[in-house]
DRENDO-1510 file (C-alpha; in Angstrom, 1 decimal, always signed):
<recs>
REC; n; res; u; v; w
REC; 1; MET; +0.0; +0.0; +0.0 .
REC; 2; ILE; +1.4; +3.4; -1.0 .
REC; 3; SER; +1.5; +5.6; +2.0 .
REC; 4; GLY; +2.9; +8.9; +0.8 .
REC; 5; GLN; +3.9; +10.9; -2.2 .
REC; 6; LEU; +5.8; +8.9; -4.8 .
REC; 7; ARG; +9.2; +10.1; -6.0 .
REC; 8; ILE; +11.8; +8.8; -8.4 .
REC; 9; ARG; +15.4; +8.9; -7.1 .
REC; 10; PRO; +18.7; +7.2; -7.9 .
REC; 11; VAL; +19.2; +3.8; -6.3 .
REC; 12; LEU; +21.1; +3.7; -3.1 .
REC; 13; HIS; +23.2; +0.9; -1.6 .
REC; 14; LYS; +20.6; +0.4; +1.1 .
REC; 15; ASP; +18.0; -0.4; -1.6 .
REC; 16; ASN; +19.6; -3.6; -2.8 .
REC; 17; ARG; +17.7; -6.1; -0.7 .
REC; 18; HIS; +14.3; -4.4; -1.0 .
REC; 19; LEU; +14.7; -3.8; -4.8 .
REC; 20; ALA; +15.7; -7.4; -5.5 .
REC; 21; ARG; +12.7; -8.7; -3.5 .
REC; 22; MET; +10.3; -6.4; -5.4 .
REC; 23; ILE; +11.7; -7.3; -8.8 .
REC; 24; ARG; +11.5; -11.0; -8.0 .
REC; 25; GLU; +7.9; -10.7; -6.9 .
REC; 26; VAL; +6.9; -8.9; -10.1 .
REC; 27; LEU; +8.7; -11.5; -12.2 .
REC; 28; ARG; +7.0; -14.4; -10.5 .
REC; 29; GLU; +3.7; -12.7; -11.0 .
REC; 30; PHE; +4.3; -12.8; -14.7 .
REC; 31; THR; +5.7; -16.3; -14.5 .
REC; 32; MET; +9.1; -15.2; -15.9 .
REC; 33; PRO; +11.3; -18.2; -16.6 .
REC; 34; GLN; +14.0; -18.8; -13.9 .
REC; 35; LYS; +16.8; -19.1; -16.5 .
REC; 36; GLY; +17.6; -16.7; -19.3 .
REC; 37; THR; +15.9; -13.7; -17.7 .
REC; 38; THR; +16.5; -11.1; -15.1 .
REC; 39; LEU; +15.8; -13.8; -12.5 .
REC; 40; SER; +19.2; -15.4; -13.3 .
REC; 41; ASP; +21.1; -12.1; -13.4 .
REC; 42; PRO; +23.8; -12.0; -10.7 .
REC; 43; SER; +23.4; -8.2; -10.6 .
REC; 44; LEU; +19.9; -8.5; -9.2 .
REC; 45; ASP; +21.2; -8.5; -5.6 .
REC; 46; SER; +23.7; -5.7; -6.2 .
REC; 47; MET; +21.8; -3.1; -8.2 .
REC; 48; TYR; +23.5; -0.1; -6.6 .
REC; 49; GLU; +27.0; -1.4; -7.5 .
REC; 50; THR; +25.9; -2.5; -11.0 .
REC; 51; TYR; +24.8; +1.0; -11.9 .
REC; 52; GLN; +27.8; +2.9; -10.7 .
REC; 53; ASN; +29.5; +2.2; -14.1 .
REC; 54; PRO; +29.9; +5.0; -16.6 .
REC; 55; ARG; +26.8; +6.0; -18.7 .
REC; 56; SER; +24.7; +3.8; -16.4 .
REC; 57; VAL; +22.0; +4.8; -13.9 .
REC; 58; TYR; +19.1; +3.2; -12.1 .
REC; 59; TRP; +16.2; +4.8; -10.3 .
REC; 60; VAL; +13.7; +3.6; -7.8 .
REC; 61; VAL; +10.2; +4.7; -7.3 .
REC; 62; GLU; +9.4; +5.0; -3.6 .
REC; 63; ASP; +7.1; +6.7; -1.1 .
REC; 64; GLY; +9.6; +7.3; +1.6 .
REC; 65; ILE; +8.9; +3.9; +3.2 .
REC; 66; GLN; +8.8; +1.3; +0.5 .
REC; 67; ILE; +10.2; +0.7; -3.0 .
REC; 68; PHE; +7.4; +0.1; -5.6 .
REC; 69; GLY; +9.4; +0.0; -8.8 .
REC; 70; GLY; +12.5; +1.0; -10.7 .
REC; 71; GLY; +14.3; +1.1; -14.0 .
REC; 72; GLY; +17.5; +2.1; -15.5 .
REC; 73; ILE; +19.8; +2.3; -18.5 .
REC; 74; ALA; +23.3; +1.0; -19.2 .
REC; 75; PRO; +25.4; +0.4; -22.3 .
REC; 76; LEU; +24.0; -2.6; -24.3 .
REC; 77; ARG; +26.6; -5.3; -23.8 .
REC; 78; GLY; +27.9; -6.2; -27.2 .
REC; 79; GLY; +25.9; -3.5; -28.8 .
REC; 80; GLY; +28.4; -0.7; -29.5 .
REC; 81; SER; +28.9; +2.5; -27.6 .
REC; 82; GLU; +25.9; +4.3; -29.3 .
REC; 83; THR; +23.2; +1.9; -27.9 .
REC; 84; CYS; +22.0; +1.7; -24.3 .
REC; 85; GLU; +19.6; -0.9; -22.9 .
REC; 86; LEU; +16.6; -0.1; -20.8 .
REC; 87; GLN; +17.0; -2.5; -18.0 .
REC; 88; LYS; +15.0; -3.9; -15.1 .
REC; 89; MET; +12.0; -1.6; -15.4 .
REC; 90; TYR; +9.5; -3.2; -13.1 .
REC; 91; PHE; +6.6; -2.0; -11.0 .
REC; 92; ASN; +4.6; -3.8; -8.4 .
REC; 93; LYS; +0.8; -4.0; -8.6 .
REC; 94; ALA; +0.2; -1.0; -6.3 .
REC; 95; LEU; +2.1; +1.3; -8.6 .
REC; 96; ARG; +0.8; +0.2; -12.0 .
REC; 97; GLY; -1.7; +2.6; -13.7 .
REC; 98; ARG; -0.4; +5.7; -11.9 .
REC; 99; GLY; +1.7; +7.1; -14.7 .
REC; 100; MET; +5.0; +6.3; -13.1 .
REC; 101; GLY; +6.0; +4.1; -16.0 .
REC; 102; GLU; +5.7; +7.0; -18.3 .
REC; 103; ARG; +7.6; +9.3; -16.0 .
REC; 104; LEU; +10.4; +6.9; -15.5 .
REC; 105; LEU; +10.7; +6.0; -19.1 .
REC; 106; ARG; +10.8; +9.7; -20.1 .
REC; 107; LYS; +13.6; +10.2; -17.5 .
REC; 108; ALA; +15.5; +7.2; -18.8 .
REC; 109; LEU; +15.3; +8.3; -22.5 .
REC; 110; SER; +16.3; +11.9; -21.8 .
REC; 111; THR; +19.2; +10.7; -19.7 .
REC; 112; ALA; +20.3; +8.4; -22.4 .
REC; 113; LEU; +20.5; +11.4; -24.8 .
REC; 114; ILE; +22.5; +13.3; -22.2 .
REC; 115; TYR; +24.9; +10.3; -22.0 .
REC; 116; GLY; +25.4; +10.4; -25.8 .
REC; 117; TYR; +23.4; +7.4; -26.8 .
REC; 118; ASP; +21.7; +7.3; -30.2 .
REC; 119; HIS; +19.5; +4.2; -29.7 .
REC; 120; CYS; +17.8; +2.5; -26.8 .
REC; 121; TYR; +17.2; -1.2; -26.9 .
REC; 122; LEU; +15.0; -3.4; -24.6 .
REC; 123; GLU; +13.9; -6.9; -24.1 .
REC; 124; THR; +10.8; -8.3; -22.4 .
REC; 125; ILE; +8.5; -11.3; -22.5 .
REC; 126; PRO; +5.2; -11.6; -24.3 .
REC; 127; ALA; +3.1; -11.6; -21.1 .
REC; 128; MET; +4.2; -8.0; -20.3 .
REC; 129; GLU; +1.7; -6.5; -22.7 .
REC; 130; ALA; +1.1; -3.3; -20.8 .
REC; 131; ALA; +4.8; -2.5; -20.8 .
REC; 132; GLN; +5.0; -3.2; -24.5 .
REC; 133; ASN; +2.1; -0.9; -25.2 .
REC; 134; LEU; +3.9; +1.9; -23.2 .
REC; 135; TYR; +7.1; +1.3; -25.1 .
REC; 136; ARG; +5.3; +1.5; -28.4 .
REC; 137; ARG; +3.6; +4.8; -27.4 .
REC; 138; PHE; +7.1; +6.2; -26.8 .
REC; 139; GLY; +8.1; +5.2; -30.3 .
REC; 140; PHE; +9.8; +1.9; -29.7 .
REC; 141; LYS; +9.7; -0.4; -32.8 .
REC; 142; ASP; +9.6; -4.2; -32.7 .
REC; 143; LEU; +12.6; -6.1; -33.9 .
REC; 144; ASP; +12.8; -9.5; -35.5 .
REC; 145; ARG; +15.8; -10.7; -33.5 .
REC; 146; PRO; +17.7; -9.7; -30.3 .
REC; 147; ARG; +20.6; -7.3; -30.3 .
REC; 148; GLY; +23.8; -7.4; -28.1 .
REC; 149; LYS; +24.7; -10.0; -25.5 .
REC; 150; THR; +22.2; -9.5; -22.7 .
REC; 151; GLY; +22.2; -13.1; -21.5 .
REC; 152; HIS; +18.4; -13.2; -21.6 .
REC; 153; PRO; +17.5; -15.8; -24.3 .
REC; 154; ALA; +14.1; -16.4; -22.7 .
REC; 155; CYS; +13.1; -12.8; -23.5 .
REC; 156; THR; +11.5; -13.0; -26.9 .
REC; 157; VAL; +10.2; -9.5; -27.5 .
REC; 158; TRP; +12.9; -7.1; -28.7 .
REC; 159; MET; +12.4; -3.4; -29.3 .
REC; 160; THR; +14.5; -0.3; -30.2 .
REC; 161; LYS; +14.1; +3.4; -30.4 .
REC; 162; LYS; +16.1; +6.0; -32.1 .
REC; 163; LEU; +16.7; +8.7; -29.5 .
REC; 164; LYS; +17.0; +11.6; -31.8 .
REC; 165; ASP; +13.2; +11.1; -32.4 .
REC; 166; LEU; +12.4; +12.3; -28.8 .
</recs>
């Protein structure tokens, strides 16, 4: 239950455990496969440390008490320096439908431009239809095959956006 005003802020070290638990709950809700998805990422338990790398950032959505969602960008591994990947953008049920996905996605894309990226890539699963609809509203286009080396072969929906089109 959301008990206060929601805000988006950068991830902190103290968020690691709560963020990992929230993401795992969302992924189980959508019956995300255990292997070949975020569930098997070693970084899931160390989000703060993971996003301290150059041209990387992760934000959480919280009400001052609890984390309800998050998302970030980082260079697309194996994708060239001009492409970032939208990563680990998940929201629990209490947050969905409140416009925070739009706010966080807008923040991620504008930050990607500031960091000098030309394209933003993402992967998801077919069951996450609402997320795909949001991405398409923001101009993401479907791809016929994956890009880069994300380590998520179970994610079978691939999308990209040219950032200059913002």
